[in-house]
N, C-alpha and C positions, 0 to 999 in steps of 0.2 A: 324593706325600707328601714325597719328597726335594726336589721343586721348591718346595713351600710352605716347607719348612724353610730352603732356600737364600734365598728371598725374605725370610724373617723375620730371618735373620742379617745379610743385607745391609742391610735396613731399620734394624736396631738399630745397626749400625755407622755408617750415615749419620746417625742421630739423635744418637749420641754425638759425632760430629765436629761436627755442627751446634750442639750444646749448648756444646761446648768453644769453638767459634768465637764463639758469642754471648757466653759468659762472658768470653772474651778481649777482645771488643769492649767490654763493659761496664767491665772493669777498666781499660781505657786511657782512658776518658772523663775521670775526675778528673785524670789526668796531663795530658790535653790542655787541660782548663779551667785548670789551674794554669799551664801554659805560656802560654796566652793572656793571663792576668792578669799574668804576669811581663813579657810583651812590652809590655803596656799601660803598666806602671809604668816600664819602660825608656824608653818613648816620651814620658813626662811630662817636659817641659822645666823646669818650675818646681814647687817644693814646694807642695802644696795649701794648707797652713796654714789660716788663717781668712779668706782672700780671699772676697769676695762672688762668687757663682757666675758671673754674666755677665762681671764684671770679670776674673775669673781666666781665663776662656776667651779673652777678647780679649787679655789681657796675654800669655798663652802663645802665641797666634798671632802677635802683634807680634814676639816674640822669635824664633820659628821663621822668620817671613817675612823678617826682616832680619839674622839671625845668620849666622855664617860658614859654616853648612851650606847657606845659600841660594845659588842660582845667580847672583843679582845682587850678592852681597857683594863689596865692593871694599876690599881691605886698605889702599889708599892714601887712601881717603876713608871711613873707618869711620863707621857709624851711631853715634849717641850719644843718651843720655837725660840729662835735667836734673831735679834734685830740690831742693826747699826742704828745710831741716833741721828747725827747731822745729815740732812738731805735725804733721809730715809724715814725716820719716825717724825721728824719735823722738816719744814722747808727752810733751807739755809742752815747756817752753822752757829750753834750757840757758843762753841769755843771761841770762834772769831768775834762774835758779838761781845763776849765777856772781855776779851782782849782789848777791843775798841773802847768799851766802857771803862776799863782800867786806866787807859791812857787819858781819856777825857776827864776823868775824876781824880787822877793821880793816886789811884788805889794801889800803892806799893808800900812794902814794909822792909825796904832794903836801904843800906847806906850806898853812896856812890861806888865804893869799892866792891860791895856785894853785887850791885847791879852789873858792874863791869865783868865780874866772874860769871854771872848768870847768862848774860847775852853772848859770851864767848864759848860757853860750854859745848864741847865736841864739834865746833864749827871749823872746818878746814880754812887755811889761810888763802886758798885759791880765790881768784877773782870770780864774782858772780857772773852768770851767763850774760851775754851781750844784751839780751832783752831788758836787763836790769842796769844798764849803764845809766849814769846820771844825765841830767838835762843838757850838759855840755858834750855828751857822747863819750865820756871817759869811763873806764871800768871802775867798779867799786868792790871792795872786799871787807871782810869782817874787821880787820885792824883799823882801816880808815874810818868806817862808820861807827864803830864802837867808841873811838876817841871822841867823836862829835856828840854822840848820845850821852856819854858819861859827863862830858864838859857841860852840856845843857842841864843834865839832871843835877849836877852839883850846884848850879845856880838855883834851880827850883828847890832843892833840898834845904838850902839856906834861906830861901825867901818865903816858902809856903808854910802856913801855920799848921798844916797837917803833918809837916816834918819838923823842921827846927826854926822856921821863920815866923813872921807875923801877918803876912798878906793872905787875903782870902783867895779862894780858887779863882773867882772871876778876875781878880787883880793879876794873879800870876799868869793867867791864860792870855793876857794882853802882851806879855813879854815875848820877844822874838825867840828867846831860848825855849819857851814852851812850844811855840809853833814849830821850831826846828826839831825839838825832841819828839813831838807827837808824829810828825811826818816821817822822820827817819826811823823811828822804832816800828811804825806800821809798815813802812817800806821794807825794813829788814826781814820781817816775817814773810813777806811775799818773795823776796829775793832768795832767802834760804830755801823755801819750799819749791821755788822754780829752778834751783841750781843743784841741790844735793839730794841724796837718796832719802827715802821716807824714814829710815831708822835714825837719821840725823835730824830731819826737818820736823817730824811729827812731835817728838817730845819737847822741842826747843821752847815753844810758847809756854809750856807748863813751868819752866824754870823761873818765870816772872812771878810765880806765887811764893817764891822763897821768902821766908820770914813770917809767913802766915800759918795759922792752924787750919785743919779741915773745916772747922765750923766757920771760920772767917771767909774761906773761899766759897763755901756754900751760901753764906749770906751775900757775898759779892755777886755770885752767879744769879741768885734770886732777884736781886735788883736789876741786873742786866737783862734777865729774861723779861721781867715786867716792862722794861723800857722797849726792848726789841720787838715785843708783840704789838706795841702801839706805833712803831715807826713805819713810815712809808717804805715800800719795797723799791729801792732805787740804787743806782750806782752813785758813789761819792768819790771825789778826788781831793787829796791833800797834797799840797806843794810846800816844801820847806822854803823859808825866806831867803831871798837872794843876799840879804845882808849877813847871813851866817853860812857861807858855803863850807867852811871848815876843811877837813881832810877829804871828805867824801864828795864835796860839791853839792849842788842843788839837786834834790830828787823829787820825784812825783809818784804818787801811788793811787790807783783806782781800786775800790773795793765795794762790796755789797752792804747795804743797810737792811735791817729788819729781819725778823724771824716769824714764822707762822706755825702754830699747832695745826695738826691735820686731823679733822674729825673722823675720817675713815680709819686712821691708825688708832685713835683713841677707842673707837668702837671695836676694832680688831683685837686690841689688847684685852678689853673687857670680855669679848666673846670667847676668846681662847681660854681665859681663866675661868669663866662661867662653865665652860665645857671640860674643865679638869686638865687643861693643857697649860703647863707653866710657861711664863714669858720671861726672857732674859734680854738684857741690853749689853752688847759688847761694842764699846765706842772707842775711837782713837782720841777723843777729847779727854781731858783730865777728869778722873772719876768724880771728884767733888763738884765739878762744874755741871755734870749731867744729873747728879743725884736729886737736886731740888725739882728739876723739870720732870723727871721720871716718877717721882714719888709723891709730890705734894698734890693733894686733891684738887686744888684750884686750877692746876694746869691740865687735868683731865686724863692722865695716863695711869696713875695709881698702881704702880708695881712696888714691891718692897725693896728696901735699900740693898739687901743682900743679893738681889738679882741684877745689880748694876755693876758692870766691870768696865774699867777704863785705865788710862795711864796712871801710874803710881810713882810718887817720889819718896825718897828717904826722909824720915822725920827723926829729930833728936829725941832725947828722953822726955822732953817737955811737950812733945807733939808738934814741934815747929818744923815746917817744911824746909828741906835743903835743896840746893840746885844739883841734885844727883838722882839718877833713875834708880828705883828700887828693884833690884834684880831678883827679888823673891817673886816678882810678877813678870809676865811677858809683856813686851810692847804690844799694845792692842791694835796692831795694824798688820796687814799682810798675813804671813804664816803665824804670827803671834796671836791672831784671833782664833785660828784653828787650835793652837796649843792651849789657849785659855779655855776654850770649850771642852777640850779633852781632859784637861787637868782639874778644872774647878767646877765644871757643870755636869758633864756626862756621868761621873760617878754617883751623882745624886739621883740618877735616873737609870740605874741598872746598866750603866755604860752603853746606853743606846745612843744612836746618832740623833741629832735634831730632825724633826719631821719637816720643819719650815725655817728658811733663812731669808732675810731681806737685807739688801744693801744697795749702794749706788756708785761706789768708787773702786779704784784698783786696790785700795786697802781692804776691800771686802771680797775680792776675787778668790782668795785662797779658801775662805770658809764656805763660799758658795759652791766650790768644786770638790772639796776634800772629803765629803761624807757620802759614802755609798748608800746609806739609809735615808738620805734626804729625799723627801717626796715632792717638794716644791721650792723653787727659788724665785723670789720676786726681785726684779731689778728696777729701781726707780730711774727713769730714763733721763740722764743728764747729758746725753749725746756724747758719750766718751768715744775715744779713738777705737774703731772696730777692729784694729789690727793687733791689739794687745789687751791684756788684763780683762777687766770686766766688760770691755768693749767686745771681746770675743764671745762672751756669754750673751751679750745683747744681740750679736749677730746670730748666735744659735737660737735665741728666742724668736727671732724673725724667721729663720729658716725652718723651724719646727712648729710654727704657729698653727698649722692645720693638722698636726699629728695628734692622735689620741693619746700618745705616750709623752707628750711635751712635758718637760720638767721646769723650764725657765720661762718666765713671763715678764714682759715689759709693762710698766705703768707710766703713763704720761702725766704731765702737769702743766699748768700755766704759771710761770714764774712771776709774771706781772701782777697777777691776782693772788698768788700764794695759795693755790688750790689744786687738787687733782682734777684731771679731766677724764671723761669716759672714753679713753683712747690710749693707744700705745705711743702716740706722738707727743712731743713736748714743745712748748712755746717758751723760748729763752727770754730772760729779762731784757727789756729794751727792744724786742722784736715782736712781730705779729705773725710770723711764719711757723707753722707746726711742722716739725721734722721727726722722722722715725729713726734715722741713722745719721751720724755726723757726716757731713759732706767733705 
């Protein structure tokens, strides 16, 4: 009996110890899980954001494999990444937004004669494409519309107190000449871009900075950025008044309003730099327009001014911009982007190719395909024609999506909200349909 009682007591003790051990084991599991989650987050090199899944994984690996924690990292020949600006680093186009701001605030420093020269610079006399016929269905060309624009500007030049006159901006904006000037100048930008080659159309808008200094253009750009960030993302239509048909007739133009900074791109710029990978911008916009957006802390991208490349114009000895392209620099569109990288950037990095390039348009096609050492190309999906230019790379990104060796990746966005979406598909402004490839 004593033996049985002894066994019972010992068994009970062992049972209690076992229960306590089991309970202790169970209570530590959540702590262990929490610790594992924490480690995983710490291991995350790039904020998740709304990056498309496979793109995000590849991008994270490119940063890890090339950053300063990598055994192959060389401080004397840092790896580097190159980004387009408009519709890549930001949503919509700051060059266009600045142009619109210029028109609406009459921010010009030209006489009528200087404006005439600027808007005609390198533009062929051929009629614009039929898509840009006037409202009467008649063709328009540079000679016709330049005469109307300069005639309107002459009136504004003599009336507006910002030029030679006495009237306020609000007062001159009530004049039919202002309404005609604004609609026809904005139309001219689209007509040139829709008719002529990019080496003609891309630099054209920069000639409207003639008479300004770089500092003045940057101040103008900063004001336009601040306004564009607050504007609704919408289409807007301007129509020239019927009362001033002039040589070109009555014209109508539809364009986008608003610009948005992209938090994922802000974080990517920071993450790359934190990991010892240099960041450069090569934009087809005028360099001084991009500089404030790319460099000022309040806009969130924070790269140095010497890492920004864009269109450049000749300046006189006083630093005043002329309506002539500066041929010491390549036009930063098409092959000019590749040449800019090779001449001005690669030699700072042991003549290595960029490891990462991102773009959205045919102007980015060359740099995305020209570098054998490129490890990843990001294409912000603007539903370009898949039969040419960057559309071919978009199609390649679709075709190689499941390949472990994929180089090109599509990133979608919602243009109505001005944000990236965690998908390859894009929702165009004014629609609710997500598309992968242009139909």
